[in-house]
N, C-alpha and C positions, 0 to 999 in steps of 0.2 A: 352561217347566213340566217337572216330572219325571214319568216314567211307570215303572211296574213291569211288566216283561214276564216272565211266568211260563212256563217250558217245561213242557209236559205230556207225561208218558210213562206207560207201564204196565209198564215193565221197569226193573230197577235196573242201573246201570253198563252200559248197552246201547250206548253210543256207539262208533262205529268210528273208526279212525285218520283216514279220509277226512272224517268229520264233525268230529272235533277240529280238523283242519287248516282246514276251512271256517269253523268258529266262530272260530278264531284270526284268520283273515283278516277276518271280519266285525268282530271286536273292534277290529282295527287301523283299519278304515274308520270305526267309531264314534269312535275317538280322533282320527283325522285330521279328522273333520268337527265336532269339538267337542261331540259328543253323549255321550261316555263319562262315567259316574259310577262304576258298580260292577257287577260280575257275579260269579257263582259257581255251581258245581254243588252239589247236595245229596245226602247219603247216603240210603239206603233209608228208607222210612217206619218200618220196624221199629226203627230206631235212635232214633226220637223219644222225648221225654219231655214229657208234658203236665202243666202245673202250674196248679192252681186254688187261689189264695190269696184268693179274694173274701171269705171269712169268717174270714180269719186262721187257717185250719186247715192251710195248706200241703200240700194233697193232691197227690202226685206219682204219675203213672200212666205206665207204660211203653207205648210204641207210639203210633201216630198218633191224633189226636183224632177222626177219622172213618174208617170202613171204606169204601173206595172202590176201583174198578178202575183209576183213573188218579190221578196225584198230581203235585205240583211236583217236577220233577227238577233244576231249576236256574232261574236268573233273570238278568235284566239290569235295572239301573236306568239310565235315560238321560234326557238333556235333549232336548226337542223344542219347536219354536215353537208347535205346536198338535197337536190330535188327528190331523189328516190326515198330518202329518209323522211322528208317532209310529207310526201304522198302517203307513206305507210302510217305516219302519225295522224294525218288528216283522215285517213280511212277509219282509224280507231275512233277519232272524234265524231265522225259521221255516224258510226254505229252507236256511240254513247248517247248522242243527242237525238238520234232517230230522224235526222234531217239530211238533205243534200248539203255539201259544203263546196266552196270554191277555194283553191289554193293559188296564192300569188306571191312571188318573191318581192322583197323590198329592193329598190334600186340601189 
């Protein structure tokens, strides 16, 4: 099963070199264990564009869809046999990036 692990932060581009190195090592562990699917960091919420085309009006709005003190700063998508394994991997990811993470299974 695939899981989305969202990295939660309240600052933009706040990672240290030590954290980058730890994340790189964690990513290599995911690859070696056959869990790796995809990962990436995200730009600041202010760079977002929200698009609402539900009524064929194509409304484009600058900025994030919600005002919040914390946001998704990055993510992993990985394979895990079950939720217990996903949580164990996510805990290691949280330690590596030194941030809170949220784990959600894909439907």
